[in-house]
C-alpha positions as CSV (number, residue, x, y, z in Angstrom):
1,M,54.7,-57.3,83.7
2,A,53.8,-58.3,87.2
3,I,55.8,-55.3,88.7
4,S,54.4,-52.8,85.7
5,K,50.6,-54.2,86.4
6,K,51.3,-53.5,90.4
7,R,53.0,-50.0,89.6
8,S,50.1,-49.2,87.5
9,R,47.1,-50.4,90.3
10,D,49.0,-48.2,92.9
11,S,49.3,-45.5,90.6
12,T,45.7,-45.4,89.6
13,K,44.8,-45.9,93.5
14,G,46.7,-42.8,94.2
15,G,45.6,-40.8,91.7
16,N,41.9,-41.2,92.9
17,A,42.7,-40.4,96.1
18,V,44.4,-37.2,95.4
19,A,41.6,-36.0,93.0
20,Q,39.1,-37.0,96.2
21,E,41.2,-34.5,98.3
22,F,41.0,-31.6,96.0
23,D,37.0,-32.5,95.1
24,N,36.5,-32.0,98.8
25,K,38.5,-28.7,98.8
26,L,36.6,-27.7,95.4
27,D,33.0,-28.3,97.3
28,I,33.9,-26.1,100.2
29,N,35.0,-23.3,98.2
30,G,31.7,-23.3,96.4
31,A,33.1,-24.7,93.2
32,E,30.7,-26.9,90.7
33,E,30.8,-30.3,89.8
34,L,31.1,-31.6,86.3
35,S,28.2,-32.8,84.5
36,D,27.3,-36.3,83.5
37,G,26.9,-34.8,79.6
38,D,30.0,-33.3,80.2
39,N,32.3,-36.6,80.8
40,D,30.6,-38.2,77.8
41,H,33.7,-37.5,75.7
42,L,36.2,-39.5,77.8
43,S,37.5,-42.8,76.5
44,S,34.7,-45.8,77.2
45,D,37.9,-48.2,77.3
46,D,38.5,-46.6,81.1
47,E,37.1,-48.5,83.4
48,E,37.6,-46.1,86.4
49,P,38.1,-42.4,84.6
50,A,40.7,-40.5,86.4
51,E,39.3,-37.8,88.1
52,F,41.5,-35.0,88.0
53,P,40.4,-31.9,90.9
54,E,40.2,-28.3,90.0
55,I,43.5,-26.2,91.1
56,N,42.9,-23.6,93.5
57,P,45.4,-20.8,92.8
58,D,45.2,-19.0,96.4
59,S,45.1,-22.3,98.4
60,D,48.9,-22.7,99.6
61,E,48.8,-26.5,100.4
62,D,50.3,-28.7,98.0
63,A,47.9,-31.9,97.5
64,G,51.4,-34.2,96.5
65,D,52.3,-33.6,100.2
66,S,49.4,-35.2,102.2
67,D,51.6,-37.9,103.3
68,D,54.4,-40.6,102.2
69,D,51.9,-42.5,100.2
70,A,50.7,-39.9,98.2
71,N,54.1,-38.6,97.4
72,S,55.3,-42.3,96.4
73,D,52.2,-42.7,94.1
74,N,52.5,-39.1,92.7
75,D,55.9,-39.9,91.9
76,S,54.6,-43.4,90.3
77,I,51.7,-41.8,88.0
78,H,54.5,-39.1,86.8
79,S,57.1,-41.6,85.8
80,S,54.9,-44.3,84.2
81,D,51.5,-42.6,83.3
82,S,52.7,-39.2,82.3
83,D,51.9,-38.9,78.7
84,T,47.9,-40.6,79.7
85,S,47.9,-38.1,82.4
86,L,48.4,-34.9,80.1
87,A,46.1,-35.9,77.6
88,S,43.2,-36.7,80.0
89,F,43.9,-33.1,81.6
90,S,44.1,-30.9,78.4
91,S,41.0,-32.4,77.5
92,V,38.9,-31.8,80.5
93,P,36.3,-28.8,79.8
94,S,36.2,-26.2,82.6
95,T,33.0,-24.7,83.7
96,S,34.7,-22.9,86.8
97,S,36.1,-19.6,86.1
98,N,38.9,-19.9,88.9
99,V,40.4,-22.8,86.6
100,S,39.4,-21.5,83.4
101,D,41.4,-18.1,84.1
102,F,44.4,-20.4,85.7
103,I,44.9,-22.3,82.3
104,E,44.2,-19.0,80.2
105,K,47.3,-17.5,82.4
106,A,49.0,-20.6,82.5
107,S,49.0,-21.1,78.8
108,K,50.0,-17.9,77.0
109,K,53.3,-15.4,77.7
110,P,52.4,-12.9,80.4
111,D,52.8,-9.1,79.4
112,E,53.4,-5.7,81.4
113,T,50.0,-5.5,82.6
114,D,50.5,-8.6,84.5
115,Y,54.0,-7.6,85.8
116,Y,52.5,-4.7,87.3
117,S,49.2,-6.5,88.4
118,Q,51.6,-8.3,91.0
119,P,51.9,-7.2,94.4
120,P,55.4,-5.3,95.0
121,K,58.2,-7.3,95.7
122,Q,60.7,-6.3,98.9
123,K,63.5,-4.8,97.4
124,L,67.0,-5.8,98.6
125,G,70.5,-4.6,99.0
126,F,71.1,-1.3,96.5
127,E,67.7,-1.1,95.2
128,A,65.9,-0.6,98.4
129,T,68.1,2.8,98.6
130,A,66.3,4.2,95.1
131,R,63.5,6.3,94.4
132,T,61.3,7.4,91.3
133,V,61.4,11.1,90.1
134,R,60.3,12.8,86.9
135,S,62.6,13.7,84.6
136,D,62.5,17.7,83.7
137,A,64.0,17.2,80.4
138,T,61.3,14.4,79.3
139,G,59.1,14.4,81.9
140,E,59.0,10.7,82.3
141,D,59.6,8.7,85.5
142,K,63.1,7.7,86.3
143,T,64.7,5.6,88.9
144,V,67.8,7.8,91.3
145,Y,70.4,5.7,93.1
146,R,72.0,7.0,95.8
147,N,75.8,7.8,95.4
148,I,78.4,4.9,96.2
149,E,80.1,5.8,99.7
150,P,83.2,3.1,98.8
151,G,84.3,1.5,102.0
152,Y,87.9,0.5,103.4
153,D,87.7,-2.7,101.4
154,S,86.3,-1.2,98.0
155,D,88.0,-0.8,95.0
156,S,86.6,2.5,94.1
157,D,88.4,5.9,93.6
158,T,87.4,8.3,96.9
159,E,89.5,10.8,95.3
160,E,88.4,12.8,92.2
161,Q,91.3,13.2,90.1
162,Q,91.8,17.0,88.7
163,N,94.5,15.8,86.4
164,A,93.1,13.6,83.8
165,I,96.4,12.6,82.1
166,G,96.5,9.4,83.2
167,D,99.5,7.3,84.4
168,V,101.7,9.2,81.6
169,P,105.4,10.5,83.0
170,A,105.3,13.7,84.4
171,E,108.6,14.5,82.5
172,W,106.8,15.4,79.5
173,Y,105.1,18.4,80.8
174,E,108.4,19.5,82.4
175,D,109.1,22.1,79.0
176,M,105.5,23.5,79.2
177,P,103.7,26.2,81.2
178,H,100.9,23.4,82.2
179,I,100.9,20.1,84.1
180,G,97.9,18.3,82.4
181,Y,94.2,18.8,81.5
182,D,91.2,18.7,83.3
183,I,88.2,16.5,82.5
184,N,86.9,19.4,80.4
185,G,90.3,19.5,78.0
186,K,91.5,22.8,79.6
187,K,95.0,23.0,80.8
188,I,95.7,23.1,84.3
189,L,98.8,25.8,84.6
190,K,102.0,25.0,86.9
191,P,101.5,25.8,90.4
192,A,104.2,28.5,92.1
193,T,107.2,26.3,93.2
194,K,109.2,26.7,96.6
195,D,112.3,26.6,97.4
196,E,114.1,24.5,100.1
197,L,113.7,27.2,103.1
198,E,110.4,28.1,102.4
199,R,109.4,24.1,102.4
200,F,111.3,23.8,105.6
201,L,109.6,26.7,107.4
202,E,106.3,25.8,105.9
203,H,106.7,22.0,107.4
204,T,107.9,23.2,110.9
205,E,105.7,26.0,111.5
206,G,102.6,25.2,109.1
207,D,100.7,22.3,108.7
208,A,102.7,19.0,108.9
209,D,99.9,16.7,107.3
210,T,100.5,17.3,103.8
211,V,102.3,15.2,101.2
212,P,103.3,16.1,97.9
213,S,101.2,15.2,94.5
214,K,103.0,14.0,91.3
215,N,99.6,14.6,89.5
216,M,98.9,18.2,90.7
217,Q,102.8,19.1,91.3
218,Q,101.8,20.3,94.7
219,D,101.1,19.8,98.3
220,M,97.7,17.8,99.3
221,K,96.7,17.8,102.4
222,L,95.8,14.8,104.3
223,T,92.3,13.5,105.2
224,P,91.5,12.9,108.7
225,D,90.8,9.3,107.8
226,E,94.2,8.9,105.9
227,L,96.0,10.1,108.9
228,R,94.1,7.8,111.1
229,L,95.3,5.0,108.6
230,I,98.9,6.4,108.5
231,R,99.2,6.3,112.7
232,R,97.4,2.8,112.4
233,L,100.1,1.2,109.9
234,E,103.4,2.9,112.1
235,K,101.7,1.0,115.2
236,G,102.3,-2.0,113.2
237,Q,98.4,-2.0,113.7
238,V,95.4,-3.5,111.4
239,P,94.9,-0.4,108.7
240,D,91.0,-0.9,109.4
241,D,89.8,0.1,113.0
242,A,86.9,-1.9,112.8
243,F,88.6,-5.0,112.8
244,D,88.6,-7.1,115.8
245,P,91.8,-8.6,116.2
246,Y,90.9,-10.8,119.5
247,P,87.3,-11.8,118.6
248,D,85.3,-14.1,121.1
249,Q,85.8,-17.5,120.5
250,V,82.7,-18.7,119.1
251,E,82.3,-22.4,120.7
252,F,80.7,-25.0,117.9
253,F,81.3,-28.3,119.7
254,T,81.4,-27.3,123.2
255,G,79.7,-25.0,126.0
256,K,76.3,-25.4,127.9
257,G,74.0,-28.0,126.1
258,K,76.8,-29.1,123.7
259,E,78.5,-31.4,125.8
260,M,79.7,-34.9,124.6
261,V,78.1,-37.3,127.0
262,T,78.9,-40.4,125.4
263,P,82.5,-42.1,124.8
264,I,83.9,-41.9,121.4
265,S,84.5,-45.9,121.7
266,G,82.6,-48.4,123.7
267,A,85.0,-51.1,123.1
268,P,86.5,-53.4,126.1
269,E,90.0,-52.7,127.4
270,P,92.4,-55.0,125.3
271,K,93.9,-57.9,126.9
272,R,97.6,-56.6,126.2
273,R,97.1,-53.6,128.7
274,F,97.2,-56.4,131.9
275,L,100.2,-58.7,130.7
276,P,104.2,-57.6,131.4
277,S,106.0,-56.2,128.0
278,K,107.8,-58.7,126.0
279,W,109.8,-55.9,124.4
280,E,110.9,-54.2,128.1
281,H,111.6,-57.9,129.0
282,E,114.2,-58.2,126.5
283,K,115.9,-55.1,127.1
284,I,116.3,-55.7,130.5
285,M,117.7,-59.2,130.3
286,K,120.2,-57.3,127.6
287,I,121.4,-55.1,130.3
288,A,121.6,-58.0,132.8
289,R,123.7,-59.9,131.0
290,A,125.9,-57.3,129.9
291,I,126.6,-56.5,133.8
292,R,127.4,-60.3,134.4
293,A,130.0,-60.2,131.5
294,G,131.4,-56.8,132.8
295,R,130.7,-54.9,129.9
296,I,128.7,-52.3,132.1
297,V,130.0,-51.0,135.3
298,P,127.5,-49.8,137.8
299,N,129.0,-46.6,139.7
300,K,132.4,-47.0,138.0
301,P,134.9,-44.9,139.6
302,K,136.2,-41.5,137.7
303,A,139.6,-41.6,136.5
304,P,141.6,-39.0,138.5
305,P,142.4,-35.3,137.1
306,K,145.9,-35.1,135.1
307,P,147.8,-32.5,136.9
308,T,148.5,-29.1,135.0
309,F,152.2,-27.6,134.5
310,Y,152.3,-23.9,133.8
311,A,155.1,-22.4,132.1
312,I,156.5,-20.0,134.2
313,W,158.9,-18.5,132.2
314,S,156.6,-18.1,129.0
315,N,155.7,-14.7,127.7
316,T,152.0,-15.2,127.1
317,D,149.5,-15.4,129.8
318,E,147.5,-18.7,129.9
319,H,144.1,-18.6,131.5
320,T,140.7,-20.1,130.5
321,P,138.6,-17.9,128.3
322,H,135.4,-16.4,129.9
323,V,132.9,-14.2,128.9
324,M,133.2,-12.1,132.0
325,D,136.8,-12.4,132.5
326,A,138.9,-9.6,133.6
327,P,142.6,-10.4,133.7
328,A,144.3,-8.5,136.8
329,P,146.5,-5.7,135.5
330,Q,150.3,-6.2,135.2
331,E,152.3,-4.7,138.1
332,P,155.1,-2.1,136.2
333,P,158.8,-3.4,135.9
334,P,161.6,-2.8,138.2
335,K,163.1,0.6,137.6
336,T,166.8,1.0,138.2
337,I,166.1,2.7,141.7
338,E,165.2,-1.0,142.5
339,S,168.3,-2.1,141.6
340,F,170.9,-3.7,144.5
341,N,173.5,-1.9,143.4
342,P,171.8,1.6,141.7
343,P,173.7,4.8,140.9
344,P,174.6,7.1,143.4
345,E,172.5,9.7,141.9
346,Y,169.4,7.4,142.8
347,L,170.6,7.3,146.5
348,F,169.1,9.3,149.1
349,N,171.1,11.8,151.3
350,E,170.6,13.0,154.5
351,Q,168.0,15.7,154.2
352,E,166.4,13.5,151.5
353,R,166.2,10.4,153.9
354,K,165.0,12.4,156.7
355,E,162.1,13.8,154.6
356,W,161.3,10.7,153.3
357,E,161.3,9.0,157.0
358,E,159.1,12.3,158.3
359,T,156.5,12.3,155.4
360,D,153.5,10.0,155.7
361,E,153.6,6.3,154.4
362,Q,150.4,7.1,151.9
363,D,152.3,10.1,150.8
364,R,155.7,8.8,150.0
365,K,156.2,8.7,146.1
366,I,158.9,6.0,147.0
367,K,157.6,3.0,149.1
368,F,161.3,1.9,150.2
369,M,164.6,3.7,150.6
370,P,167.2,2.5,148.1
371,Q,170.0,1.1,149.1
372,K,173.3,-0.1,147.9
373,Y,175.5,-3.9,148.0
374,S,178.9,-4.5,146.9
375,N,177.2,-8.3,145.7
376,L,173.8,-10.1,145.0
377,R,174.8,-12.3,148.2
378,L,174.5,-9.5,150.6
379,V,171.1,-8.5,149.9
380,P,168.4,-9.5,152.8
381,A,165.1,-10.7,152.3
382,Y,162.4,-7.6,151.5
383,A,160.8,-7.0,154.5
384,N,157.7,-5.5,152.7
385,L,157.5,-8.5,150.2
386,L,153.7,-10.0,152.5
387,K,152.4,-6.5,153.2
388,E,152.8,-5.6,149.4
389,R,151.4,-9.0,148.3
390,F,148.5,-8.8,150.6
391,D,147.9,-5.3,149.5
392,R,147.6,-6.4,145.8
393,C,145.2,-9.4,146.8
394,L,143.2,-6.9,148.4
395,D,143.2,-4.5,145.5
396,L,142.5,-7.6,142.8
397,Y,139.8,-8.7,145.2
398,L,137.6,-5.4,146.3
399,A,138.7,-3.1,143.5
400,P,136.3,-3.7,140.3
401,R,138.3,-3.8,137.2
402,V,136.8,-3.7,133.7
403,R,138.3,-3.8,130.1
404,R,139.0,-0.3,128.5
405,T,140.0,0.1,125.1
406,K,143.2,2.2,124.6
407,L,141.7,4.9,122.2
408,N,144.8,6.1,119.8
409,I,144.5,9.8,120.0
410,D,147.1,12.6,119.8
411,P,147.4,14.1,122.9
412,E,148.3,17.5,121.2
413,S,144.8,17.3,119.7
414,L,143.2,17.6,123.3
415,V,145.1,20.7,123.8
416,P,143.1,23.8,123.1
417,K,144.4,26.2,120.4
418,L,145.3,29.6,122.6
419,P,147.5,32.3,121.3
420,S,150.7,32.9,122.1
421,P,151.1,35.5,125.1
422,R,153.7,37.3,122.8
423,E,150.7,38.2,120.4
424,L,149.1,39.3,123.8
425,K,151.2,42.0,124.9
426,P,151.4,44.6,126.9
427,F,150.9,43.1,130.0
428,P,152.8,43.2,133.3
429,I,155.7,41.1,133.5
430,Y,158.3,42.7,136.2
431,N,158.5,44.5,139.3
432,A,159.3,48.3,138.8
433,I,158.5,49.7,142.1
434,S,158.2,48.6,145.9
435,Y,156.0,50.5,148.2
436,T,157.2,49.8,151.6
437,H,155.0,49.6,154.8
438,N,155.8,49.0,158.3
439,A,153.2,46.5,159.0
440,R,150.9,44.2,157.1
441,V,149.3,46.1,154.0
442,R,145.3,44.8,153.7
443,S,143.9,46.9,151.0
444,I,145.3,49.2,148.1
445,S,143.3,51.4,145.7
446,V,144.0,53.7,142.7
447,D,142.7,57.2,142.0
448,P,140.4,57.7,138.4
449,T,143.4,59.6,137.5
450,G,145.9,57.4,137.8
451,I,148.4,59.5,139.8
452,W,147.7,58.4,143.5
453,L,147.7,54.9,145.2
454,A,146.3,54.6,148.4
455,S,147.1,51.9,150.9
456,A,145.6,50.5,154.5
457,A,147.8,48.6,156.6
458,D,147.2,46.9,160.2
459,D,149.1,50.1,161.9
460,G,146.0,52.2,161.8
461,Y,147.6,54.4,158.7
462,V,145.9,55.4,155.4
463,R,148.8,56.2,153.3
464,V,148.6,58.2,149.6
465,W,151.8,57.2,147.3
466,E,152.5,59.0,144.4
467,L,152.9,56.3,141.9
468,S,155.8,57.4,139.0
469,V,158.4,58.0,141.7
470,G,157.4,55.4,144.8
471,R,156.6,58.9,147.3
472,C,154.6,58.7,150.1
473,A,152.7,61.8,150.0
474,Y,150.7,62.1,152.6
475,S,149.0,59.8,155.5
476,W,146.2,59.6,158.0
477,N,146.2,57.9,161.5
478,I,142.4,57.0,161.7
479,G,143.0,53.1,163.1
480,E,144.6,54.7,166.0
481,G,146.4,51.3,166.3
482,E,144.1,49.3,165.2
483,P,144.0,47.9,161.6
484,V,142.2,49.6,158.6
485,H,140.8,47.0,156.7
486,S,139.8,48.8,153.5
487,V,139.9,51.7,151.3
488,E,138.7,52.6,147.9
489,W,138.9,56.0,145.6
490,C,135.3,57.5,144.8
491,P,135.3,56.7,140.7
492,D,134.3,60.2,140.0
493,K,137.1,62.5,138.6
494,E,135.5,65.8,139.6
495,V,136.1,65.0,143.5
496,S,139.4,63.3,145.1
497,L,137.6,61.5,147.8
498,L,138.5,58.0,149.5
499,V,136.9,56.0,151.8
500,A,138.4,53.7,154.8
501,T,136.9,51.4,157.0
502,S,138.2,50.4,160.8
503,E,137.0,48.9,163.7
504,K,133.2,50.7,163.9
505,Q,134.0,53.2,162.0
506,V,133.8,54.4,158.0
507,T,135.9,57.6,157.4
508,V,135.5,59.8,154.5
509,L,139.1,61.4,153.4
510,S,140.7,63.6,150.9
511,P,144.4,64.8,150.3
512,L,143.6,68.4,150.4
513,P,147.0,69.8,150.9
514,I,148.5,68.0,148.0
515,L,145.8,68.5,145.6
516,T,145.2,71.5,143.0
517,T,143.0,74.3,144.8
518,G,139.8,73.4,142.4
519,L,140.0,69.8,143.1
520,S,140.2,70.4,147.3
521,K,137.7,72.7,147.0
522,A,135.2,70.5,145.0
523,S,136.2,67.7,147.4
524,A,135.2,69.6,150.7
525,Q,132.0,71.3,149.4
526,Q,130.8,67.3,148.4
527,A,131.4,66.0,151.8
528,D,130.3,69.2,153.6
529,F,127.0,69.4,151.8
530,A,124.9,67.4,153.8
531,F,126.3,69.3,157.0
532,A,125.6,72.7,155.3
533,N,122.0,71.7,154.1
534,P,120.3,69.2,156.2
535,Q,117.1,67.9,154.9
536,A,114.0,67.8,157.4
537,G,112.3,64.6,157.9
538,A,115.2,62.8,156.6
539,T,115.1,59.1,158.2
540,K,117.9,58.3,160.3
541,T,118.9,54.7,161.1
542,A,120.0,53.0,164.4
543,D,123.4,52.9,165.5
544,I,124.3,54.8,162.6
545,R,125.5,58.4,163.3
546,Y,127.5,61.0,160.9
547,A,129.8,63.6,162.3
548,R,131.9,66.2,161.5
549,P,135.3,66.3,162.8
550,N,136.9,69.4,164.1
551,E,138.3,72.3,161.8
552,S,142.0,71.5,162.2
553,Q,141.1,67.6,161.0
554,R,139.3,69.0,158.4
555,E,141.9,71.2,157.2
556,N,143.8,67.7,157.2
557,G,141.8,65.9,155.0
558,L,139.6,64.3,157.4
559,L,135.6,65.3,156.4
560,V,133.5,62.8,157.6
561,K,133.4,60.1,160.0
562,I,130.4,58.0,160.1
563,E,129.8,55.2,163.2
564,V,128.5,51.7,162.3
565,P,128.3,48.6,163.9
566,G,130.4,45.8,163.8
567,T,133.7,46.1,161.7
568,P,133.3,46.6,158.0
569,K,135.8,44.7,156.6
570,Q,135.4,46.1,152.8
571,V,134.0,49.2,151.0
572,V,132.9,49.4,147.5
573,W,131.9,52.6,145.4
574,H,128.9,53.4,143.2
575,R,130.2,54.2,139.7
576,K,128.4,57.5,140.0
577,G,130.9,58.5,143.0
578,D,127.2,59.1,145.5
579,Y,126.6,55.7,147.1
580,F,129.1,53.5,148.4
581,A,128.7,50.4,150.4
582,T,130.1,48.4,153.5
583,V,130.1,44.9,154.8
584,A,130.6,44.0,158.3
585,G,130.2,40.1,159.3
586,D,129.6,40.7,162.7
587,A,126.8,43.1,162.5
588,G,124.0,41.0,162.0
589,S,121.2,42.0,160.2
590,K,123.2,45.4,159.2
591,S,125.9,43.5,157.9
592,V,125.5,45.1,154.5
593,L,125.0,49.2,154.4
594,I,124.3,51.5,151.9
595,H,125.5,55.1,152.2
596,Q,124.6,58.6,150.4
597,L,127.4,60.7,150.6
598,S,125.3,63.9,149.6
599,K,122.4,63.2,152.3
600,H,124.3,61.6,154.9
601,Q,121.9,58.7,154.9
602,S,122.3,55.3,155.9
603,Q,120.3,52.1,154.9
604,A,119.9,48.4,155.3
605,P,119.0,46.8,152.2
606,F,118.8,43.3,153.6
607,K,116.9,42.4,157.1
608,R,117.9,38.9,157.0
609,S,120.6,37.4,155.2
610,K,120.9,33.4,154.5
611,G,124.8,32.8,155.3
612,S,127.9,35.1,156.1
613,V,127.9,37.9,154.0
614,Q,131.8,38.0,152.3
615,K,131.6,40.6,149.9
616,V,129.3,42.7,147.7
617,Q,129.6,45.0,144.2
618,F,127.5,47.3,142.0
619,H,126.8,46.5,138.6
620,P,129.0,48.7,136.4
621,T,126.1,49.5,134.0
622,R,122.6,48.5,135.6
623,P,120.8,49.4,138.9
624,Q,121.8,45.4,140.5
625,F,123.8,44.4,143.4
626,F,125.5,41.3,143.6
627,L,125.7,39.7,147.5
628,V,128.4,37.0,147.9
629,T,127.6,34.7,150.6
630,Q,130.1,31.6,151.7
631,R,128.8,29.3,149.2
632,Y,126.9,31.2,146.6
633,V,126.7,34.6,144.7
634,K,123.2,36.5,144.5
635,L,122.1,39.0,141.8
636,Y,119.2,41.7,143.2
637,D,117.4,44.3,141.5
638,L,117.5,47.8,143.2
639,V,114.8,49.0,141.8
640,Q,112.3,46.1,142.0
641,Q,114.3,45.0,145.1
642,T,114.0,41.3,144.2
643,L,116.1,38.6,143.7
644,L,117.0,38.0,139.9
645,K,119.6,35.3,140.2
646,T,121.7,33.0,142.1
647,F,124.7,31.6,140.8
648,L,126.3,28.4,142.2
649,P,130.1,28.3,141.9
650,G,130.2,24.8,143.5
651,L,132.9,26.3,145.8
652,R,133.2,25.8,150.0
653,W,134.1,29.6,151.2
654,L,134.1,32.4,148.5
655,S,136.4,35.4,149.1
656,S,136.4,37.8,146.4
657,I,134.5,39.1,143.5
658,D,134.9,41.6,140.3
659,V,132.6,42.4,137.9
660,H,133.6,42.7,134.2
661,P,133.4,46.7,133.1
662,S,131.0,45.6,130.2
663,G,128.6,44.1,133.0
664,D,128.4,40.5,131.3
665,N,130.8,38.5,133.2
666,L,132.1,38.2,136.8
667,I,135.0,36.0,138.2
668,V,134.8,35.1,141.8
669,G,137.9,33.6,143.9
670,S,137.8,31.1,147.1
671,Y,139.5,30.0,149.7
672,D,139.4,26.6,147.8
673,R,142.5,27.5,145.5
674,K,140.1,28.1,142.4
675,V,138.8,31.0,140.3
676,C,135.4,31.1,138.6
677,W,134.4,32.8,135.6
678,F,130.4,33.4,135.1
679,D,128.9,34.6,131.8
680,I,126.0,36.2,133.9
681,D,123.5,35.5,130.3
682,L,125.0,31.6,130.3
683,G,123.3,30.4,133.4
684,D,124.1,29.9,136.8
685,K,127.2,27.9,136.5
686,P,130.6,28.8,136.0
687,Y,131.8,28.6,132.1
688,K,135.5,28.4,133.4
689,T,137.0,27.0,136.4
690,I,141.1,28.4,136.9
691,R,143.1,26.0,139.1
692,Y,146.5,27.1,139.4
693,H,147.0,28.5,143.0
694,N,148.3,26.5,145.4
695,R,146.8,27.7,148.4
696,A,143.6,30.2,149.2
697,V,142.8,33.2,146.5
698,R,142.6,36.6,148.5
699,A,141.7,38.7,145.6
700,V,140.5,39.1,142.0
701,K,140.2,42.0,139.8
702,Y,139.6,43.1,136.2
703,H,141.4,45.5,134.4
704,P,139.0,48.8,134.1
705,S,139.9,49.2,129.8
706,L,142.2,46.3,129.1
707,P,141.5,42.5,128.3
708,L,143.4,41.9,131.2
709,F,142.4,40.5,135.0
710,A,144.7,38.7,137.7
711,S,144.4,36.9,140.9
712,S,146.3,36.7,144.1
713,S,146.8,33.9,146.4
714,D,148.5,33.1,150.0
715,D,151.7,31.0,148.1
716,G,152.7,34.4,147.4
717,S,152.0,34.7,143.8
718,V,149.9,36.8,141.7
719,Q,148.7,35.1,137.9
720,V,148.0,37.3,134.9
721,F,145.6,36.7,132.7
722,H,144.5,37.9,129.2
723,G,140.3,37.6,129.3
724,R,138.8,39.1,126.1
725,V,134.7,39.5,126.0
726,F,133.6,39.5,122.4
727,D,130.5,41.6,121.9
728,D,129.1,38.3,119.7
729,L,127.1,37.0,122.2
730,A,127.6,33.4,120.3
731,T,131.3,33.4,121.0
732,N,132.4,32.8,124.6
733,A,135.0,34.5,126.3
734,L,138.7,33.7,125.8
735,I,141.2,33.1,128.4
736,V,144.7,32.9,128.3
737,P,147.1,32.2,130.9
738,L,150.0,35.2,130.9
739,K,152.4,35.3,133.7
740,V,153.2,34.4,137.2
741,L,154.5,37.1,139.6
742,K,156.0,36.1,142.4
743,C,157.5,39.0,144.3
744,H,156.0,38.5,148.2
745,T,156.9,36.9,150.7
746,L,155.2,35.0,153.2
747,A,154.3,36.3,156.3
748,N,152.5,34.3,159.1
749,G,151.1,31.8,156.3
750,L,149.6,34.5,154.6
751,G,151.0,35.8,150.8
752,V,149.3,39.1,148.7
753,L,146.1,40.4,150.2
754,D,144.7,42.9,147.6
755,L,145.3,43.4,143.9
756,H,144.4,46.8,141.9
757,W,145.0,48.0,138.4
758,H,146.3,51.1,136.9
759,P,142.9,52.9,134.9
760,T,144.7,53.0,131.6
761,Q,148.0,51.5,131.7
762,P,148.8,47.7,132.0
763,F,150.3,48.4,135.4
764,L,148.9,46.0,138.2
765,F,149.3,46.5,142.2
766,S,149.5,44.0,144.8
767,A,149.8,44.7,148.6
768,G,151.2,41.6,150.5
769,A,151.6,40.3,154.2
770,D,155.2,41.1,154.3
771,G,154.5,45.1,154.1
772,L,155.4,45.5,150.5
773,V,152.8,46.9,147.5
774,N,154.9,46.2,144.4
775,L,153.9,47.7,141.3
776,Y,154.5,45.5,137.9
777,S,155.1,46.9,134.3
778,H,155.3,45.6,131.0
């Protein structure tokens, strides 16, 4: 009871203080106080009736928050005297308009007028973007919200589905002309289907950012955002490009102003940290007792390793396994020739013994000389034993070794499947006729009709032979003791002209006495046309002069003499029969000259050439010119005067060249004993390299009309090949070796110097250093 009375007095005292404070505020606001007559209805039992202040709705100050005592007092009032306070509050009449309005609003349900009379609230979130518009249908106001734009983490569908059939299987519409229905219930017809080829072309040539849609059964184009999402997924990145995988660290407990300056614990250090450990003492004493007892021996000497014995007669190799172990290759087993008592056929005779002794030690096939002993006791010590063991140790020490897995491949499968030579006949196989000379024959040529053969020899003579019988029909001594280096027939069948080169001179010849009347007259007129019709203002080249022989020489077929610088070693005609080119390696900038017979004009197309010029050749079908230097083959355009292509044979010294009659392939011979076949359209590297000769290759030649070509060498042999060129550009040329012809003997280290084919028959002519020109027939 004492506690409740005290709480009642405190509550009354606190309530009076609160009432007094609100009375002061009402006085300030001009509120009227209650009259004594108005208080007559209060209960007479109360000594000090509670004075309740008028509530000011405009005041933001809370009377209950004046101080802590007031708070506690108010709590006491509401807890103990709540009924009394409410009864007193309801019985107090109000004369103030503010209090009456507040009580009236608080005692009835609010309506719409109260809602709209309130001040507008601040709209947040999605309502902030709403706006009010007047409806055209009803004429009333309505609220319109903006369209939702879903982001990455939204579950709303960003694509409007045109086919509104849901997730039903597409197989249900396979036999129908439509694939579903749109939102209005109309049928969606099937789109046109594409075959695999059209899809492939569309994927390679068209847009690659499309994917097939099962719903619409057609390719749908991906949006840039979808493509960006796919690329990020391919790279293993987070799909959302706004996500930061490495954000800055937020220092919640560290950083400036957040340092912890007080220790975690302020307890003093314990005493045990300053005393020796009892358990460590026991462990040390245990080890000490074991050492005194001999159970532990410090620095105990290790036992010596056990000796290792190897089974020298075992068939298996015992070795320590290692990851990088590469065992030494085994030596080959001894052969019969290494026996102390070999058969007589393994012993050397005097000639073989002499050849073995004269051969260099590194080039010997057998490192020792086989000997015969009657018994094993007579075999002496091997003198080269230490040297061979030392060489093997050097090989094992210095030469790298790798383990190679032996491939089980049939050797026959590696050999290309070539047709049999019997299927490729006809081709020359034997020597039919030999044309004998008194000196070395350097060059030969067959006229376009295939009747006459011209040869140039070191005795200075140019001879014309009848092919069928091997008779020498005509000859000229144009070298006067000096060798004639080259001779070539004019390819024009209307005339019979040939050009021969000697020291500082080019001579145009024609065997007029043995020709028909019409052919001899046409040949003489073509050679003399420029003398009879000189052109005014014709350009003349220094050091080059055209001379007309006397009448007796012209009757013998000596038609034109051309004085040129240097010694021309090669002459080659253009296919039309009016131009011919000569090559003189010692003439400097005029090493290559192109002569025009009808105008008696000569020109040097190359003012400067990189490297020594070896050979030249006209293209058979196009206005192009091949120039062979020591290492390269260059193709020039005569019309535009530009370099078109440079071929790289990869050889050290080129010797000869010939172009296929179709003009798409060429072959090049070299002093490196190799022949290279080039496809002009394929590239600048050789398509095929042939290595069949033992010495330098002197000449290579294509057949004018048959798929044959041949090469000659200083080893005295002529090798015949089948070389077929196909019209299909995707098929490479077919090269098949056919025959090796050996009908020449070596003279001063030289063999076969020149080759030439018959224009229509499979006949091959070869000129050798032994003074013979051989005709090979089939």
